[in-house]
N, C-alpha and C positions, 0 to 999 in steps of 0.2 A: 536489528529489523524493526520496522514500525507497522503494524496493521491497524488501518483505519476503516471502520466496518461499524454501522450503527445497528445491526441485527445481533443481540446480545450472544445468541446461540452461535451463530456463524463466526462472530469475533473469538470467542472462547476457543471454538472447534479449530480455527486458524491458529491461534496461540499455541494450544496444545500441540498441534501437528509441527509447527516450526519448532517448538521447544523440544520435542521428541528427535528432531534431527539435529539437535545440538546448539540452535541458535537462542541468544538472549532476544526476547520478545518484548516490545513494549506496544500495547494497545491504546487505541482512542475510539470513542464512540460517533466523533464528528471532527469536522476540520479545525474548529477552535480547540479541541482538546488536543488534535494532532500538532498544533502549533505550539502548545505548552510542551509538549514532550519533545518537540524538535529542538527547543530552547535548552534542554538539557541532555540530551542524547544525540549521537550522529549515528543514524542506522545505515547499514549496508545496503538496504532496499527499502522502499516503501509500497506494501500491499495497499491499494486505495480504492474503496469503493466509491462510486460517483453519486449516487443518490442517497442524501443523508440530511438530518435537520441541522439547524444552527448554521454551519457552513458547510457547503457541498463539496464535492471531491474536486470539481472543475475549479471552484473558487479556491481551494486550497493549492490545487497545482499550478494554478496563475501566481499564487503568492509565493511559492516555492521557487518558481522560474524566475520570479523578480529580485530573488535574494541570492547572493553570490554564496552564502552558506549551504542553501540547499539546491541550487540550480541543476548541478551535477549527479545529484542522487538518482540511482536509477529508480524507476517508478514501474509498478505493474498495476493497471487499471482492473478492476473486476466489476463488471456491470452486465445487465440483462438486456441492455440496448448499447451496443458498440457505437451507433451513430452520434451518441452523445460525447463519446471519448475526444480528447484533444488529439489532433493529428501527430503523427510520429511517436506515439507512446504505445507500448506493448499493452494489448487488451486482451483479457480473458473473460470469456462468456459464462455468466451465471445461467444455471448451477454449475458451480465449479467442478472440474475433475480434479480432486485433491491431489492425486499422483502427479499428474501434469503440472499442476502449479508449483509442487514443491521440486520437480525436476527442472522448471524454467527458472525458479528463484535460485536454486543450486548452481545452474549454468551461468546466471547472471552474475553471482557473488564470485564464482571460480574464474570467469574469465577476464583477463586483464583488459583495461579499457583501450 
């Protein structure tokens, strides 16, 4: 799993919550860091914030969609403004309901494509 979130406290909370559920979790503070992580790990799902410095979530998502290595990865967008999210992507509004996010990710991971 890859959590891409610029707010350090939120990023660490998500990392800890997913790790407590048994997932291996990589984290990134922006889209550029996420690309570095994606070069070395293949996550089962990407939890992606949209508003971030350096490379935002929309830009990262576009790069992922244009690359065969990453275009099929499930993505959950987290944002306080769902109107900014790319169409056709699962969006969870901030502030996040952590239980709902955990259940959603578990469902994505456990449901065959």
